[in-house]
N, C-alpha and C positions, 0 to 999 in steps of 0.2 A: 309943672310942667320942671324937670329938674334938666338942673347946668351943671357938666361935668366940663367945660373950660376953662376952668378956673389957672388951666398953669400948660396954657396947651402952646407958649411958646421954646417951650423944654426939649431935649432929645432927641437923639436918634431912637428905638429901644431896639432891640436884639431878641426876639424869642430865642427859645432855647436850638440849637443844633447853626443858628445861622440863618434858617433859611428866610428870613423877612427880615428887614429891614421900616420902621414905620414911624414918624414924626406923632408927635402929641396931636399935630392938628388932623394929621390922617386917618388917624383911629378913629376922628367923624365922619366924616368922607373920602372914602380912600377911590381912585382911581385904577384901572386894574384891562391893559387892552379897551375894547368898545365897553366893558361893562363901569359902572359907578359901586360901591356900594357904602349905602349910608345908616351911617347910625341912629336911629330910632327911638333906642332904651325907655320907656321914662316921658316922655315924648311925642311919642304914634299919632299924628294926624288922624278925623277920620276919614278922610279920602284913602288917606292912606291902609286905615285897616281893609276898609269895602277892594281892594287891590291881594291884597292880603288871602280876604275871604274866596271874593272870587278867581286868583289863582287854584285855594286848597280843591274847592267845588268844583273847580273846570277839569282838575289833574284829577277828583276823585281819594284825597289823600287823607283828606276827614271827612268823614261820610257827612256831618251835618251841619245846619246852620248857624245853632248854637253853637256845638263847641267850636268851627269854627271862627267865631267873635270868639268867643273867650278866649279863648288860642293867642287871637290877633295882637292882647294885650303885653303880649310874652313878646313877641317881634320886637330882636336885637340886632340886625343886621337886612337891610333890603338890598339883596343886589339887580339891578338896571341896566338893561341894555339900551343905550345910552342911541342907535340908529333909532331903533323902534318904542323909544317910552317904555315895552314891555317889562312886565317883572316877571326878573328870571330867577327867583330867587329869595325862602331868609331862609336866618336861622333865629329860634329862637331861645331864648333866657328863662328859665324858670326855679325858685325853692324850693323845695325840700328835703323832710326828715328822711337823708339814708335807714331801714327799716333795719338792717343785721346793726347799725350802728349805734344809731340815734344822732345822729351829727346831720345841721343842716350842708346840703350840696347844689350850687343852679343846677340845675341836665339844662342841654342843652337837645336841640334839639336844627336839625339843618335838613333842606328840599331846595330843589333844582327842580326846573323843568330840565326834560330827559331833550329835548334839541339841544340846550346849553347845558350841560354837562359837561364840564372837564375835569384832570382830580386835580389841576394848578387855580381852576375858581372854589372846589370844596379849600383847599389849603389855604390861601390867605383868607376867601372867607370863613376860614374857623383861628387862626392864627390871627386875625384884627380879635375874633371876638375871645381869646383867651384875653390880647394885651389890654385890653377895654375891662373888662373882668375883672383880673387883678390890679390891674392898675386904680380903676372905681369906685368897685365893688367889693372888693374884702373888707372894706368895715366895714361892712352889713352883716359879719358872723357867717360868713359860710366859711366854709371848709378848704373848696375849690369847686373846681366846672367837674362831674360825672356825663359823660357821654354812654347809653346802652347803644352797641351798632348795630341794628337789626338788621341792612337791605348785607347780606352772603359778600357782596362782591369788595369791602373795606376789611373783610375776614384775609382779604388772602393777604400773606406776608410782606411784598413791599409797603403796603398800605398801614401794614400794625409797625412794618418800619417807619414810617411816616409819622402814624401817632407817638410815637418815639419821641420821636426826632422837634417834636411841638414841645415835650416836658407833660405827654401822659404818661402814666401806668397800668399795668392793666394786668386787673384785677380777675374775675372768671365770666367764664361762658354760663350762660344755661337757653331752653330751647331757644336754642339757632342762634343767642341773642351773645354779644361781646361786651360785656362794660370795664370799660375807662376810666378812668379818676388825673385828672391837672388837682391838684395841693398844691393852691398858693405858699404856705407854706416851705415848703421843695422845691416852688421850681425859679430858679433867683436868674431874672432877668441880663441882660446887656446894653448898657444905657453909655453915650460919649454926650459931650454941653456944644 
């Protein structure tokens, strides 16, 4: 089990654009409205993995049980609907080598059940993941976080602006997908004691 909480007593962290401030403790367990965003990166339990697999298979997002179980090991945040205890969504992180550059990047994916979808929840989940990745995972040697936005709703001008404010840089488009990079070295968080 990984332990990233060695210095959680620290400051508020503001991502680029000042969209959200988080304390280091909140990077691991954040309450937003009726949702709890729980960091399980590297320490996800068997029961939590089962919840993820069940959600993906029920919604048809991942086509096979085997692939769903593999993906469950990559979960970074679980979005839990507190009134019902239902898993509302997740985001995942895994390291891969970019074929074009040969550099290692964390690839990020997100899925939120349709009935729980909101731009705000997506942004908060992304913000937490970025703060966690830069603060705790950058030392693993990856250059940053790469997003391949397949959902055409994310190609809207307003959401592109949000990605830019989060610290992402647009790279290119292919097959109706957009590729964005969050470079750990190029993005500085503002923090206060």
